[in-house]
KEMI-124728 format. One line per field, with one value per residue (C-alpha): residue in one letter; x, y, z. Coordinates in steps of 0.5 Angstrom, whole numbers, plus 2048, in hexadecimal, padded with zeros to 3 digits. Layout:
N
vexvo = (A	...)
px = (X	...)
py = (Y	...)
pz = (Z	...)
//
This chain:
653
vexvo = (M	L	D	H	D	M	A	D	T	E	R	F	E	E	V	I	Q	R	S	V	R	Q	I	L	L	V	P	D	P	D	S	F	L	D	W	A	R	A	H	L	P	E	M	L	G	L	S	G	A	Q	F	G	E	V	E	R	R	R	L	A	N	L	L	G	T	A	I	W	N	A	T	P	Q	P	S	C	A	F	Q	T	R	L	M	T	P	R	P	P	E	E	P	C	S	C	G	S	G	S	R	Y	G	D	C	C	G	A	F	E	D	L	P	E	L	S	S	D	L	V	W	E	I	L	L	D	E	L	P	E	H	G	L	R	D	A	L	T	L	H	A	V	P	E	P	L	L	A	R	I	A	D	R	W	L	S	Q	D	R	P	K	R	A	A	A	L	L	E	P	L	F	A	G	S	L	E	E	L	D	G	E	F	E	P	S	I	D	I	L	C	D	A	Y	D	R	L	D	H	R	R	K	K	E	A	F	L	D	R	I	C	N	E	G	S	R	P	L	R	A	A	A	W	Q	R	R	C	T	M	A	I	D	E	G	D	F	P	A	A	A	S	A	F	T	A	A	L	R	S	D	P	D	N	P	G	T	A	I	L	E	I	T	L	L	A	A	Q	H	K	D	W	I	A	R	E	R	A	R	F	W	L	L	R	F	R	Q	V	G	F	A	H	P	G	V	L	E	F	L	T	H	A	V	E	D	P	Q	E	A	L	V	D	S	H	S	D	A	L	D	P	V	L	L	D	L	H	D	W	I	T	L	I	Q	S	R	P	L	P	V	Y	R	V	E	P	S	S	A	H	A	P	G	W	L	P	G	Q	L	A	L	F	D	D	L	D	A	P	L	P	D	G	A	A	E	N	A	I	L	G	Q	S	Q	D	A	P	G	P	A	Q	L	R	A	P	A	A	V	R	Q	H	E	A	G	W	K	A	V	F	P	A	A	K	P	D	S	T	Q	L	V	P	K	E	E	V	D	L	W	S	T	P	D	W	L	D	H	L	L	A	N	P	A	L	A	D	S	L	D	V	L	D	D	L	A	T	A	L	Y	L	H	P	E	S	T	L	P	W	I	S	H	L	L	L	R	P	L	L	E	R	A	R	A	I	L	D	R	T	L	P	E	D	S	P	N	H	I	P	W	S	A	P	P	N	R	P	A	L	R	L	L	F	R	Q	Y	L	C	Q	I	D	E	D	E	P	H	G	A	A	R	T	L	E	R	L	L	R	L	N	P	R	D	N	H	G	V	R	A	E	L	M	N	H	Y	L	R	D	G	Q	D	E	L	A	L	A	L	A	R	R	F	P	N	D	G	L	A	D	L	A	Y	G	E	V	L	A	L	Y	R	L	G	R	Q	D	R	A	R	L	V	L	T	T	A	V	R	R	L	P	R	I	P	H	Y	L	T	R	K	R	I	K	R	P	R	L	A	P	A	G	T	L	P	G	V	D	D	Q	A	W	M	Y	R	E	A	M	R	D	V	W	E	A	E	P	G	I	L	A	W	L	R	R	L	T	A)
px = (84F	84B	848	841	840	83F	838	835	834	82E	831	837	835	831	837	83A	834	834	83B	83B	835	83A	83F	83C	839	83F	845	84B	84E	84F	848	846	84A	847	841	842	845	83F	83A	83D	83D	835	835	839	836	83C	83A	83D	83D	841	846	84A	849	850	84F	848	84A	851	84D	848	84F	851	84B	849	850	84F	848	84B	851	84C	847	848	847	842	846	84D	84A	847	84F	850	855	858	859	85F	863	864	86C	86D	86F	869	863	85E	858	854	855	858	85D	862	868	866	86B	868	861	85D	863	866	861	865	860	859	854	852	84A	848	847	841	83E	840	83E	836	835	838	834	82E	82F	832	82C	82A	830	835	833	834	83C	83E	83B	83F	846	845	845	840	842	840	83C	838	834	82F	82E	82D	829	825	824	821	81D	819	819	815	81A	81D	821	826	826	827	82D	831	831	831	839	83B	839	83B	841	845	841	846	848	842	841	83B	83C	838	832	82E	82F	82C	826	824	827	821	81C	81E	81D	816	814	815	811	819	818	81C	822	821	820	826	82A	829	82B	831	833	831	836	83C	83C	83F	83C	839	837	833	831	82D	82A	829	825	821	81E	81C	819	815	813	810	80C	80A	808	80C	80F	813	816	818	81A	81F	821	823	827	82B	82C	82D	833	836	838	836	836	833	82E	829	828	827	822	81F	81F	81A	816	815	813	80E	80B	809	806	80B	80D	810	815	817	818	81C	820	821	823	829	82B	82B	830	834	835	838	83D	83F	840	83A	838	834	82E	829	828	829	823	820	821	820	819	818	81A	813	80E	811	80B	80C	814	812	80D	813	818	814	80F	812	810	809	803	803	7FB	7FC	801	7FC	7F7	7FA	7FC	7F4	7F3	7F9	7F5	7EE	7F1	7F0	7E9	7E3	7DF	7D8	7D2	7CD	7C6	7C3	7BB	7B7	7B8	7B3	7B9	7B6	7B8	7BD	7BD	7BF	7C1	7BC	7BC	7C1	7BF	7C1	7C7	7C5	7BF	7C0	7BE	7C5	7C9	7CB	7CE	7D5	7D6	7D8	7D6	7CF	7CC	7CB	7D3	7D5	7D0	7CD	7C7	7C1	7BB	7B7	7BC	7B7	7B8	7BC	7BE	7C2	7C7	7C6	7CC	7CC	7C8	7D0	7D2	7CB	7CD	7D5	7D3	7CE	7D3	7D9	7D4	7D4	7DC	7DE	7DC	7DC	7D5	7D5	7D8	7D3	7D0	7D5	7DA	7E0	7E1	7DB	7DB	7DC	7E2	7E4	7E9	7EA	7F1	7F3	7EF	7ED	7EA	7E6	7ED	7EC	7E5	7E7	7ED	7E9	7E5	7E7	7E0	7DF	7E3	7DC	7D9	7D9	7D6	7DC	7E1	7DF	7E0	7E7	7E8	7E6	7E9	7F0	7ED	7EE	7F5	7F9	7FF	7F9	7FE	804	803	804	7FE	7FA	7FD	7FE	7F8	7F3	7F2	7F2	7EB	7E9	7EB	7E7	7E1	7E2	7E2	7DC	7D8	7DA	7D7	7D1	7D0	7D4	7D6	7D0	7CB	7C5	7C4	7C6	7C8	7C6	7C9	7C2	7C1	7C5	7C8	7CB	7CF	7D5	7D6	7D5	7DA	7DF	7E0	7E1	7E7	7E9	7E9	7ED	7F2	7F3	7F4	7F9	7FD	7FD	7F8	7F4	7F1	7F0	7ED	7E8	7E5	7E4	7E0	7DC	7DB	7D8	7D3	7D0	7CE	7CC	7CA	7C8	7CF	7CF	7D6	7D8	7DC	7DA	7DD	7E5	7E3	7E1	7E8	7EC	7E8	7EA	7F1	7F1	7EE	7E7	7E3	7DD	7DD	7DE	7D8	7D3	7D4	7D2	7CC	7CB	7CB	7C8	7C8	7CD	7CF	7D6	7DB	7DE	7D9	7D6	7DD	7E0	7DA	7DC	7E3	7E1	7DC	7E3	7E8	7E3	7E2	7DB	7DD	7D5	7D3	7D8	7D6	7CF	7D0	7D5	7D0	7CB	7D2	7D5	7CD	7CE	7D5	7D7	7DD	7E1	7E3	7E6	7EB	7ED	7EF	7F3	7FB	7FB	7F6	7F5	7F2	7EC	7E9	7E5	7DF	7DA	7D8	7D1	7D3	7CF	7D3	7D5	7D9	7E2	7E4	7E1	7E4	7EB	7EA	7E8	7EE	7F3	7F0	7EF	7F2	7F8	7F4	7F0	7F7	7FA	7F4	7F6	7F2	7EC	7EE	7EE	7E8	7E4	7E7	7E4	7DD	7DC	7E0)
py = (854	851	84B	84A	84E	855	854	84E	847	84B	852	84E	84B	850	853	84F	84E	855	856	84F	852	859	855	852	858	85B	856	85C	85D	864	865	85F	863	869	866	863	868	86C	867	861	866	866	85F	85C	861	866	86B	871	871	86B	86D	873	873	871	86B	86A	86B	866	861	861	860	85B	857	859	857	850	850	851	84B	846	848	843	848	845	849	846	83F	83E	840	844	84A	84D	855	856	85A	862	863	864	86C	86E	871	86C	86B	86B	873	873	878	873	86E	868	863	867	867	861	85E	85D	857	852	84C	84E	849	845	844	83D	83C	838	83D	842	83D	83B	843	843	83E	841	846	843	843	83C	83E	83F	839	835	838	837	82F	82F	831	82C	832	831	82D	827	827	82D	82A	828	82F	830	829	82C	833	82E	82A	830	832	82A	828	821	81E	823	823	81C	81C	820	81D	816	816	818	811	80D	80D	80A	80D	80D	813	818	81A	81F	824	820	81D	823	820	819	81D	820	81B	816	81D	81C	815	816	81B	815	811	80C	809	802	807	80B	804	802	808	808	801	803	809	805	7FF	803	80B	80D	80E	815	813	80C	811	816	810	80D	813	813	80B	80E	813	80F	80B	811	813	80C	80B	805	807	801	801	808	806	801	806	80B	807	805	80C	80E	808	80B	812	813	81B	81C	821	81F	819	81D	820	81A	817	81D	81C	815	816	81B	818	812	817	815	81C	81C	817	81C	821	81D	81B	822	824	81E	821	827	826	822	826	82B	826	825	82C	82C	833	833	838	835	82E	831	835	830	82B	831	832	82A	829	82E	82C	826	827	82F	82E	82A	82F	835	831	830	836	837	830	830	832	83A	839	835	839	83E	83A	838	840	840	83A	83D	844	840	83C	841	842	842	83C	83C	839	836	834	82E	82D	826	823	81F	819	812	811	80C	805	7FF	7FF	7FC	7F4	7F3	7ED	7EB	7E7	7E6	7E6	7EC	7E8	7E4	7EA	7EE	7F5	7F5	7F9	800	7FF	800	802	809	80A	807	80D	811	810	812	80D	814	818	81C	81A	81C	822	827	82C	834	839	840	844	848	841	83F	846	845	83D	840	845	83F	83A	840	840	838	833	82C	828	824	81D	818	814	813	814	818	81C	81D	818	81D	81F	826	82A	82E	831	833	83A	83B	840	83E	83F	847	847	843	846	84D	849	847	846	840	83B	83B	837	82F	830	834	830	82A	82C	82F	827	825	829	826	820	822	825	821	822	81F	819	81E	81D	825	826	822	824	82B	82D	827	826	82D	82E	827	829	830	82C	827	82D	830	829	828	82F	82E	827	826	81F	81E	821	81C	81F	81B	81D	818	818	818	81F	822	828	824	820	825	824	81D	81D	821	81D	817	81A	81B	814	813	818	815	80E	811	815	80E	810	80A	80C	813	810	80B	812	815	80E	80E	815	815	80E	813	817	813	80D	80A	809	80B	80B	804	806	802	7FC	800	802	7FA	7F8	7FD	7FC	7F5	7F7	7FB	7F5	7F9	7F3	7F5	7FB	7F6	7F3	7FA	7FC	7F5	7F6	7FC	7F9	7F2	7EC	7F2	7F0	7F4	7ED	7F1	7F3	7EB	7E8	7EC	7EB	7E4	7E6	7EA	7E5	7E0	7E4	7E6	7DE	7DE	7D9	7D6	7DD	7DD	7D6	7D9	7E0	7DC	7D8	7DD	7E1	7DB	7DA	7E1	7E3	7DB	7DC	7E0	7DA	7D7	7DC	7DD	7D7	7D5	7D8	7D9	7DA	7DD	7E4	7E3	7E8	7EE	7ED	7F2	7F9	7F8	7F0	7EE	7EC	7E5	7E5	7E3	7EA	7EC	7E6	7E8	7EF	7EE	7E9	7EE	7F2	7EE	7E8	7E9	7EB	7E4	7E1	7E4	7E1	7DA	7D5	7D8	7D7	7CF	7CF	7D4	7CF	7C9	7CC	7CF	7C8)
pz = (7DB	7D5	7D9	7D9	7E0	7DC	7DA	7DB	7D6	7D2	7D2	7D0	7CB	7C8	7C7	7C4	7BF	7BD	7BC	7B7	7B5	7B2	7B1	7AB	7A9	7A8	7A9	7A9	7B1	7B1	7AF	7B4	7B9	7B8	7BA	7C0	7C4	7C1	7C4	7C8	7CE	7CF	7CD	7D2	7D7	7D9	7DC	7DD	7E4	7E5	7DF	7DC	7D5	7D2	7D7	7D3	7CC	7CE	7D0	7CA	7C7	7C9	7C9	7C2	7C0	7C3	7BF	7B9	7B9	7BB	7B6	7AF	7A9	7A3	79F	7A1	7A0	7A8	7AB	7AF	7AE	7B4	7B4	7B4	7BA	7B9	7BB	7C2	7C0	7BD	7BF	7C3	7BF	7C4	7C4	7CB	7C8	7CC	7C7	7C5	7C9	7CF	7CF	7CB	7C8	7D0	7D0	7CD	7CF	7CD	7CF	7C9	7C8	7C7	7BF	7C0	7C4	7BE	7B9	7BD	7BB	7B5	7B1	7B4	7B0	7A9	7A4	7A1	79C	7A0	7A4	79E	79D	7A4	7A4	79C	7A0	7A6	7AA	7AF	7B5	7B5	7BC	7B9	7B3	7B8	7B8	7B0	7B0	7B6	7B1	7AC	7B0	7B2	7AB	7AA	7A6	7A9	7A4	7A3	7AA	7AB	7A6	7A9	7B0	7AD	7AB	7B3	7B4	7AE	7B2	7B8	7BE	7C3	7C0	7C1	7C8	7CC	7C7	7C2	7C6	7C3	7BC	7BF	7C1	7BA	7B6	7BA	7B9	7B2	7B1	7B4	7B0	7AB	7AE	7AD	7B4	7B3	7B1	7B8	7BC	7B8	7B8	7C0	7C1	7BE	7C3	7C9	7C7	7C3	7C6	7CB	7D2	7D0	7CA	7CD	7D2	7CD	7C9	7D0	7D1	7CB	7CC	7D3	7D0	7CB	7D0	7D4	7CE	7CC	7D4	7D5	7DB	7DC	7D6	7D8	7DF	7DC	7D7	7DC	7E0	7DA	7D9	7E0	7DF	7DA	7DC	7E3	7E3	7DD	7DF	7D9	7DD	7E4	7DF	7DC	7E3	7E6	7DE	7E0	7E7	7E5	7E0	7E5	7E9	7EE	7F1	7F6	7F5	7EF	7F4	7F8	7F3	7EF	7F7	7F6	7EF	7F2	7F7	7F2	7ED	7F3	7F6	7EE	7EC	7E7	7E6	7E0	7E3	7DE	7E1	7E8	7E8	7E4	7EA	7EF	7ED	7ED	7F4	7F5	7EF	7EA	7E5	7E6	7E5	7DE	7DC	7DC	7DA	7D2	7D2	7CC	7C8	7CC	7C8	7CB	7CC	7D1	7D4	7D4	7D8	7DD	7DE	7DF	7E3	7E8	7E8	7EA	7EF	7F4	7F2	7F7	7F6	7F5	7F7	7F2	7F5	7F5	7F1	7F1	7EC	7E8	7E7	7E8	7F0	7F0	7F2	7EF	7E7	7E3	7E2	7E9	7EE	7F4	7F5	7FB	7FF	805	80A	809	808	80F	80D	811	817	815	80F	80D	807	807	808	800	7FE	803	803	808	80A	809	804	7FF	7F7	7F2	7F1	7EB	7EC	7EA	7EA	7EC	7E7	7E6	7E4	7DF	7DB	7DB	7D9	7D2	7D1	7D0	7CD	7C7	7C6	7C9	7C2	7C6	7C7	7CE	7CE	7CC	7D2	7D7	7D2	7D3	7CC	7C7	7C2	7BC	7BB	7BE	7BC	7C2	7C2	7BB	7BB	7C3	7C3	7C9	7CD	7CC	7CF	7D5	7D6	7D6	7DC	7E1	7E3	7E0	7E5	7E9	7E4	7E4	7DD	7DB	7E0	7DB	7D5	7D7	7D9	7D2	7CF	7D2	7D0	7CA	7C9	7C4	7CA	7D0	7D1	7D5	7DC	7DE	7DA	7DE	7E5	7E4	7DF	7E0	7E8	7EA	7E6	7E9	7EF	7EF	7EC	7F2	7F7	7F5	7F4	7FC	7FE	7FA	7FD	802	805	809	805	804	7FD	7F6	7F0	7EA	7E3	7E0	7E2	7DB	7E0	7E4	7E0	7E0	7E8	7E7	7E1	7E3	7EB	7E6	7E3	7E9	7EA	7E4	7E6	7ED	7E9	7E5	7EB	7EF	7F4	7F6	7FC	7F9	7F4	7F7	7FB	7F4	7F3	7F9	7F9	7F1	7F4	7F9	7F5	7EF	7F2	7EA	7EA	7E2	7E0	7E4	7E9	7EF	7EA	7EC	7F3	7F5	7F2	7F7	7FD	7FB	7F9	801	805	806	806	80A	805	7FF	802	803	7FC	7F9	7FC	7FA	7F2	7F3	7EE	7EA	7E3	7E5	7E6	7EB	7EF	7EF	7F0	7F5	7FA	7F9	7FA	801	803	803	805	80C	80D	80B	806	806	804	7FF	7FB	7FB	7F8	7F2	7F1	7EE	7EB	7E7	7E5	7E2	7E1	7DF	7DC	7E2	7E6	7DF	7DE	7E6	7E8	7E2	7E2	7DB	7D6	7CF	7CF	7CA	7C5	7C7	7C7	7C3	7C6	7C9	7CB	7D1	7D7	7D8	7D2	7D1	7D1	7D7	7DB	7D8	7DB	7E3	7E2	7E0	7E5	7EB	7EB	7EF	7F4	7F3	7F3	7F9	7FE	7FF	7FE	7FA	7F4	7F4	7F8	7F1	7ED	7F0	7F1	7EA	7E7)
//
């Protein structure tokens, strides 16, 4: 009768909270029961249609008695004061008119409320001096000290929080069960605030080695989270495995696995693991609604599930932006005009000389030059994008409220420090104007803003905020300039830069989310639209072709940039020719490449080599750090080709 079936959990907890508050105000049992009979039926939703008036009062009387008996009283040194039962022959206090022994007194075994639940509510209601008194009397259950420490952390008092929790772990750890898991996290949070990194590491080491299984799981979970935040996914995976081994059915470990997979953008695996955990918890009878709801959501969309589960801790401005992005996804795409530009026509980069003579460098079958850049022999001159008139009008209003300047050159953020998120008045303007989503210029500004957000490294920001913006920009660009369009939009025309920068950002996003083939298609698109390749994407595209075994396309790309200053192009051509069996040609190309970039073979052919000092910015190609970076990027591909490193060593000795 007094279990949680009479109302949902939230309503029941609210009933207890308001009751405890009343007890603190008027610590008199008779007065409290009068209050309970007057208010609890309505709070519990006990309608007159379901229950008679006598029954409603009786239920309120019984529940009020149970709450009173479970509530520690500050006036009694935080001990409980049990109500004295009435004599059986007296009228029942519920007002039924029956004798107490025949009415409420007939319920001999009243269900007891959880003392921890009441204490949790009491701790939230006590003022600071009341907390101090309860702590002085050692009345607070030890597992609930974490709740007080968390309160102090929110008040920026980490030293007090740490001093409160440290004694819990001073003795033997084997006696501490899973109820102390929150204390581990909050103590670690306090150490972080105090910048006690070594102390935190020593604490986690001790828990991992000496703690009970639930505590070891909690400590390893913490270490996993720390590694995820640092982007060290191998260490995170190792910590997760240790947490799983410590407590295989711990719901926190299940949520952590989804977090780890989502952080690496392995969403399809995260969905399958969420499905596994759902089945597992149902088999063992675990029924925590929050965890099961999270896993159910993660089966559909792990990133969205993480956002929803952490919404209280996330920047509300980002949540508003997420709502706007969801709203604009159904908007039709605008069509930009493509106008002649005064920018210079595309061609070879300044100072380029051919690495080989054109007569001895036939293009491979099915891989014509135009396949890489999408240029027609009779293509029109350079063009520039022009937004529709309505979009330009919205852009004028946007520029009046958005404070950031455009990034310089091909950078992705401005050189000057810009604070966009502490007072984002521009967001109100954005939320009121969904049509701003039709502007490539505005989409570029929003992408820049997300790069500048303090939490920009969180994977969900990239997946749920940045990616939809980039996909919309790509869709606008593809509609304006289809794949078969002969136009190109050079970077030298300023109106084209937002579109090209957004396309480059999309490539970076695809790399982060482990989509190498999609990233390669984006690079090809970028090179078709901007043949001069101001972003230098030809190097990444060359390396992708070689990793993917597309040697013919690698040669076609190399021909577009002869005598390139990038090691990836010069030596990538050598590797492609060698793998295609054209070793004579590879030897000739290698000779010219070594003349321009002589340090590359030295770094490629050695099994071990010390990393050089970084050269100053603006240093000419050919220095040691360029050779080191090429080795780091591509030595495994060279090493996988039988005999080529020995051949390279012999020819460059």
